[in-house]
C-alpha positions as CSV (number, residue, x, y, z in Angstrom):
1,X,-0.8,11.4,20.9
2,X,2.0,9.1,19.7
3,X,2.5,6.2,17.2
4,X,4.4,6.1,13.8
5,X,7.1,8.7,14.4
6,X,8.8,10.4,11.4
7,X,12.1,11.3,11.7
8,X,14.5,13.5,9.7
9,X,17.5,15.5,10.5
10,X,15.3,18.7,11.8
11,X,13.2,17.2,14.5
12,X,11.6,20.5,15.3
13,X,10.2,20.8,11.7
14,X,8.6,17.2,11.9
15,X,7.5,17.9,15.3
16,X,5.5,21.0,14.3
17,X,4.0,19.2,11.3
18,X,2.5,16.6,13.4
19,X,1.3,19.1,15.9
20,X,-0.4,21.1,13.2
21,X,-2.3,18.0,12.4
22,X,-3.3,17.2,15.9
23,X,-0.6,14.7,17.1
24,X,1.9,14.9,19.6
25,X,5.6,13.9,19.2
26,X,6.9,11.7,22.0
27,X,10.2,10.1,20.6
28,X,12.9,10.9,18.2
29,X,15.7,9.1,16.7
30,X,18.2,10.8,14.4
31,X,18.8,8.5,11.3
32,X,22.2,9.7,9.7
33,X,20.8,7.6,6.4
34,X,18.0,10.3,5.5
35,X,19.1,12.1,2.8
36,X,16.6,15.3,2.2
37,X,13.2,14.1,2.0
38,X,13.6,11.0,-0.2
39,X,13.4,8.6,2.6
40,X,11.1,8.8,5.6
41,X,12.4,6.7,8.4
42,X,9.6,5.6,10.5
43,X,9.7,4.4,14.1
44,X,7.3,1.6,15.1
45,X,6.3,2.3,18.8
46,X,5.1,-0.4,21.0
47,X,3.8,0.3,24.5
48,X,4.9,-2.0,27.4
49,X,3.6,-0.8,30.8
50,X,3.0,2.8,29.4
51,X,6.5,3.2,28.4
52,X,7.6,3.4,24.7
53,X,9.4,0.9,23.4
54,X,11.1,1.8,20.0
55,X,12.4,-0.4,17.0
56,X,13.7,1.6,14.2
57,X,12.1,0.8,10.7
58,X,12.9,2.8,7.5
59,X,9.4,1.9,5.8
60,X,9.6,4.2,2.4
61,X,6.4,3.4,0.8
62,X,4.9,5.2,-1.9
63,X,1.7,6.5,-0.6
64,X,0.8,7.0,3.0
65,X,-2.1,8.3,5.1
66,X,-1.6,8.0,8.9
67,X,-4.4,8.6,11.3
68,X,-3.1,8.7,14.9
69,X,-5.5,8.4,17.8
70,X,-5.3,11.9,18.8
71,X,-7.1,12.9,15.6
72,X,-10.3,11.4,17.4
73,X,-11.5,13.8,20.4
74,X,-14.4,11.4,21.7
75,X,-14.1,8.7,24.1
76,X,-10.9,9.3,26.0
77,X,-8.1,6.2,26.0
78,X,-7.3,4.6,29.1
79,X,-3.5,5.5,29.6
80,X,-2.2,2.0,29.8
81,X,-4.2,0.8,26.6
82,X,-2.3,-0.3,23.5
83,X,-3.4,0.8,20.2
84,X,-4.7,-1.6,17.5
85,X,-3.3,-1.2,13.9
86,X,-5.0,-1.4,10.7
87,X,-2.8,-1.2,7.6
88,X,-4.5,-1.1,4.3
89,X,-2.3,-1.6,1.3
90,X,-3.4,-1.1,-2.3
91,X,-1.5,-2.6,-5.1
92,X,0.4,-0.9,-7.6
93,X,-1.4,2.6,-6.9
94,X,0.3,5.5,-7.7
95,X,-0.3,8.4,-5.3
96,X,-1.3,10.8,-7.8
97,X,-4.2,8.8,-8.9
98,X,-6.3,9.7,-6.0
99,X,-8.3,13.1,-4.9
100,X,-6.3,12.9,-1.8
101,X,-3.2,13.7,-3.6
102,X,-4.9,16.0,-6.1
103,X,-6.1,14.2,-9.1
104,X,-8.4,16.4,-10.7
105,X,-10.8,13.5,-11.9
106,X,-10.5,10.3,-9.8
107,X,-12.9,10.5,-6.8
108,X,-11.4,8.9,-3.6
109,X,-13.4,10.4,-0.7
110,X,-12.5,8.0,1.9
111,X,-9.0,8.4,1.3
112,X,-9.7,12.1,1.7
113,X,-11.3,11.5,4.9
114,X,-8.5,9.3,6.3
115,X,-6.0,12.1,5.1
116,X,-8.2,14.8,7.1
117,X,-8.3,12.7,10.4
118,X,-4.4,12.4,10.5
119,X,-1.2,13.0,8.5
120,X,-0.6,12.5,4.7
121,X,2.9,12.0,3.4
122,X,3.8,13.4,-0.1
123,X,7.6,13.2,-0.6
124,X,8.5,9.6,0.3
125,X,9.2,6.9,-1.9
126,X,9.2,3.0,-2.3
127,X,12.2,1.1,-2.5
128,X,11.4,-0.7,-5.5
129,X,9.1,-0.4,-8.4
130,X,8.6,-4.2,-8.1
131,X,6.0,-5.9,-5.8
132,X,8.0,-8.4,-3.8
133,X,11.2,-6.3,-3.3
134,X,9.2,-3.4,-2.2
135,X,6.9,-5.5,0.0
136,X,10.0,-7.0,1.6
137,X,11.2,-3.9,2.7
138,X,7.8,-2.9,4.0
139,X,7.8,-6.0,6.1
140,X,11.4,-5.9,7.5
141,X,12.2,-1.9,7.4
142,X,15.4,-2.7,5.3
143,X,16.5,-1.7,1.9
144,X,16.4,-3.9,-1.0
145,X,20.1,-4.2,-1.0
146,X,20.4,-5.5,2.6
147,X,17.1,-8.1,2.0
148,X,18.7,-9.0,-1.4
149,X,15.4,-9.6,-2.7
150,X,15.8,-8.2,-6.4
151,X,12.7,-9.4,-8.3
152,X,9.2,-11.1,-8.1
153,X,10.9,-14.5,-7.8
154,X,13.0,-14.9,-4.9
155,X,11.5,-15.7,-1.5
156,X,12.5,-13.8,1.6
157,X,14.5,-15.6,4.5
158,X,12.3,-17.2,7.0
159,X,14.3,-15.7,9.7
160,X,13.9,-12.1,8.7
161,X,12.5,-10.0,11.6
162,X,9.4,-8.3,10.4
163,X,7.1,-5.8,12.2
164,X,4.1,-8.7,12.6
165,X,6.8,-10.8,14.7
166,X,7.6,-7.4,16.7
167,X,4.0,-7.1,17.5
168,X,3.3,-10.5,18.3
169,X,6.3,-10.4,20.6
170,X,4.4,-7.5,22.5
171,X,1.1,-9.7,22.7
172,X,-0.7,-8.5,19.5
173,X,-2.9,-10.7,17.5
174,X,-1.6,-10.2,13.9
175,X,-3.6,-11.2,10.7
176,X,-3.2,-11.0,7.0
177,X,-6.4,-10.4,4.7
178,X,-5.3,-10.9,1.1
179,X,-2.0,-9.9,-0.5
180,X,1.4,-9.7,0.7
181,X,3.0,-11.4,-2.2
182,X,5.9,-13.0,-0.2
183,X,6.9,-16.4,-2.1
184,X,8.5,-19.1,-0.8
185,X,7.9,-21.7,2.2
186,X,6.6,-18.9,4.7
187,X,4.2,-16.4,2.8
188,X,3.2,-15.0,6.3
189,X,6.6,-14.1,7.8
190,X,5.0,-13.2,11.2
191,X,1.3,-12.6,10.7
192,X,-0.5,-15.4,12.6
193,X,-2.9,-16.4,10.3
194,X,-4.2,-15.5,6.8
195,X,-7.8,-14.6,6.6
196,X,-8.4,-14.5,2.8
197,X,-6.1,-15.8,0.0
198,X,-3.4,-14.1,-1.8
199,X,-4.1,-14.6,-5.4
200,X,-0.5,-13.5,-6.6
201,X,1.4,-16.0,-4.8
202,X,-0.5,-18.8,-6.6
203,X,1.1,-18.2,-9.9
204,X,4.6,-17.9,-9.6
205,X,6.6,-16.3,-12.2
206,X,9.0,-17.6,-14.5
207,X,12.8,-17.3,-13.7
208,X,15.0,-15.7,-16.4
209,X,18.8,-15.6,-16.8
210,X,20.8,-12.6,-17.9
211,X,23.1,-15.2,-19.9
212,X,20.1,-16.2,-21.9
213,X,19.5,-12.3,-22.9
214,X,16.4,-10.2,-22.4
215,X,13.2,-11.9,-24.1
216,X,11.0,-9.7,-26.4
217,X,7.2,-10.0,-26.2
218,X,6.0,-11.3,-29.5
219,X,2.7,-9.2,-29.2
220,X,1.3,-5.9,-27.7
221,X,0.9,-6.3,-24.1
222,X,-2.5,-7.8,-23.5
223,X,-3.5,-5.6,-20.5
224,X,-4.8,-2.6,-22.3
225,X,-7.1,-4.4,-25.0
226,X,-8.8,-6.4,-22.1
227,X,-10.2,-3.2,-20.4
228,X,-13.8,-3.5,-19.9
229,X,-16.5,-3.5,-17.2
230,X,-17.2,-6.8,-15.4
231,X,-15.9,-8.8,-12.6
232,X,-12.5,-10.5,-12.9
233,X,-11.1,-13.0,-10.4
234,X,-9.1,-10.2,-9.0
235,X,-12.3,-8.3,-8.1
236,X,-13.6,-11.6,-6.6
237,X,-10.4,-11.6,-4.4
238,X,-10.6,-8.3,-3.2
239,X,-14.4,-8.8,-2.1
240,X,-13.5,-11.7,-0.1
241,X,-10.5,-9.9,1.5
242,X,-12.9,-7.3,2.4
243,X,-15.3,-9.6,3.8
244,X,-13.0,-11.4,6.0
245,X,-11.4,-8.3,7.5
246,X,-15.0,-7.1,8.1
247,X,-15.5,-10.5,9.9
248,X,-12.2,-10.2,11.9
249,X,-13.1,-6.6,13.1
250,X,-16.5,-7.5,14.0
251,X,-15.3,-10.3,16.4
252,X,-16.0,-9.4,20.1
253,X,-12.3,-10.7,20.9
254,X,-11.0,-7.6,19.1
255,X,-11.9,-5.8,22.4
256,X,-10.0,-8.2,24.6
257,X,-6.6,-8.2,22.8
258,X,-4.7,-5.8,20.7
259,X,-4.5,-6.4,17.0
260,X,-2.7,-5.7,13.8
261,X,-4.2,-6.4,10.5
262,X,-3.0,-5.9,7.1
263,X,-5.5,-5.9,4.2
264,X,-3.9,-6.3,1.3
265,X,-6.1,-5.3,-1.7
266,X,-5.2,-6.2,-5.2
267,X,-6.9,-3.0,-6.7
268,X,-5.8,-0.7,-8.8
269,X,-3.5,-3.4,-10.3
270,X,-4.5,-4.8,-13.5
271,X,-6.4,-6.5,-15.0
272,X,-8.3,-3.1,-16.1
273,X,-11.6,-5.0,-15.3
274,X,-14.0,-3.1,-13.0
275,X,-17.5,-3.6,-12.0
276,X,-20.2,-1.1,-13.0
277,X,-21.1,1.7,-12.0
278,X,-17.1,2.2,-11.6
279,X,-16.4,2.0,-15.2
280,X,-19.2,4.1,-16.8
281,X,-18.1,6.7,-14.2
282,X,-15.3,7.4,-16.0
283,X,-15.5,6.2,-19.3
284,X,-16.0,7.7,-22.2
285,X,-16.3,11.2,-20.9
286,X,-14.5,11.4,-17.8
287,X,-11.1,10.3,-18.5
288,X,-7.8,11.8,-19.7
289,X,-4.9,10.6,-21.7
290,X,-1.4,10.4,-21.0
291,X,0.9,13.3,-21.2
292,X,4.2,12.3,-22.9
293,X,6.6,15.1,-23.4
294,X,7.8,15.3,-27.0
295,X,10.8,12.7,-27.5
296,X,10.3,11.2,-24.2
297,X,10.2,7.4,-25.4
298,X,13.1,8.0,-27.7
299,X,15.1,9.1,-24.9
300,X,14.4,6.4,-22.5
301,X,17.7,4.9,-20.9
302,X,18.8,1.5,-22.2
303,X,17.1,-0.3,-19.1
304,X,13.8,0.9,-19.8
305,X,13.9,0.5,-23.4
306,X,14.7,-3.1,-22.8
307,X,11.6,-3.6,-20.5
308,X,9.4,-1.9,-23.0
309,X,10.5,-4.6,-25.4
310,X,10.1,-7.3,-23.0
311,X,6.7,-6.5,-21.9
312,X,5.3,-5.4,-25.5
313,X,4.9,-1.8,-24.5
314,X,5.2,-0.2,-28.0
315,X,1.9,-1.5,-28.9
316,X,-0.4,0.1,-31.7
317,X,-2.9,0.9,-29.5
318,X,-5.7,3.4,-30.4
319,X,-6.8,6.3,-28.4
320,X,-10.0,4.7,-27.4
321,X,-8.3,1.6,-25.9
322,X,-6.0,3.6,-24.1
323,X,-8.8,5.7,-22.6
324,X,-10.7,2.6,-21.6
325,X,-7.9,1.3,-19.9
326,X,-7.1,4.5,-18.0
327,X,-11.0,4.7,-17.2
328,X,-10.8,1.0,-15.9
329,X,-7.8,2.1,-13.5
330,X,-9.6,5.1,-12.3
331,X,-12.7,3.0,-11.6
332,X,-10.6,0.5,-9.5
333,X,-9.1,3.2,-7.6
334,X,-12.9,4.4,-6.6
335,X,-13.9,0.8,-6.2
336,X,-10.7,0.4,-3.9
337,X,-12.1,3.6,-2.0
338,X,-15.3,2.3,-1.1
339,X,-13.7,-0.9,0.5
340,X,-11.6,1.6,3.0
341,X,-14.6,3.4,3.7
342,X,-16.3,0.3,4.6
343,X,-13.5,-0.7,6.9
344,X,-13.5,2.6,8.5
345,X,-17.2,2.5,9.2
346,X,-16.9,-0.9,10.7
347,X,-14.1,0.5,13.1
348,X,-16.7,3.2,14.0
349,X,-19.7,0.7,14.4
350,X,-17.9,-1.7,16.6
351,X,-16.3,0.9,18.8
352,X,-12.8,0.3,17.8
353,X,-12.1,3.5,16.0
354,X,-10.8,5.8,19.0
355,X,-7.9,3.1,19.7
356,X,-6.9,2.1,16.3
357,X,-4.1,3.5,14.1
358,X,-4.9,3.5,10.3
359,X,-2.3,3.4,7.7
360,X,-3.1,3.3,4.1
361,X,-0.2,2.8,1.7
362,X,0.8,0.7,-1.6
363,X,3.7,-1.2,-2.5
364,X,4.7,0.9,-5.7
365,X,2.6,2.9,-8.4
366,X,1.7,3.0,-12.1
367,X,2.7,5.5,-14.5
368,X,-0.7,4.5,-16.6
369,X,0.8,5.3,-20.0
């Protein structure tokens, strides 16, 4: 029926894609900065008195599933109603590590379910491989070079216009449950309230100066050898995020005022620790190993070689240690998928599904070896 409109220099092509997925394109704006299919420029549309009000955003994220209202055929929507928005963000989640994007091992049936109900984008890219720069682009719709947020230590300016501010201006109840990882004096940047804590802003990273050179890790990166079944503080945080989001959706007030909630899970970001049965679902018999082309590491550019030394990524790990780390990551993807499924079920149970646009995306990916 409407909503997040993806524009390219070929509107007819995009229109046909959306119609094939049961959605009708109502608005286009040509973006001269679009180059091929490397960046998808998305228009966040609000409704005011049944008229479209468009604000251009170039939200370029790694993995996006979009379910529009027209994908649901039951319970017709009143013509003057405004849609709710549920944005689900996974963390450090490469699109290829999901069955929705064709992974032969990892099971993510709820991502499949979401993709089947709407539109799946398979040729768009995040603006940065780092959390905070990528998330700042997601929030503002601007490139890293415009935001000037280059690393995971710099705060975003408090006067930056973000999509939560835009929706609040249209009368939406905006809420954040979990991570957005925007450090500094204002961690919300337009969200009216934080429903559950963001654990990654509680441990600020160290600052480094180029003049001091690139530090080298004294030991192998710890993350591989700590892979194990269990419950880490990040698992506890994700469980709390899910619980807070369910409580928000279950509140009768959700039927009185349109809402936009972002649920920012930590999974499948390391630590590679995941509860059972998720770990044993993949380890030891249902996990594959990294496929590195011959000579790949020897031919990395200097910047990548420096990063490997800084993080201790030339470790002398055994095949079993690598398999355990990958299996834990696979398990975290399925653990995350169950949480997505629970949120979808709550929308159905509370009568909100018909008028809620659902977006699943991530800040960036992970090569996982």
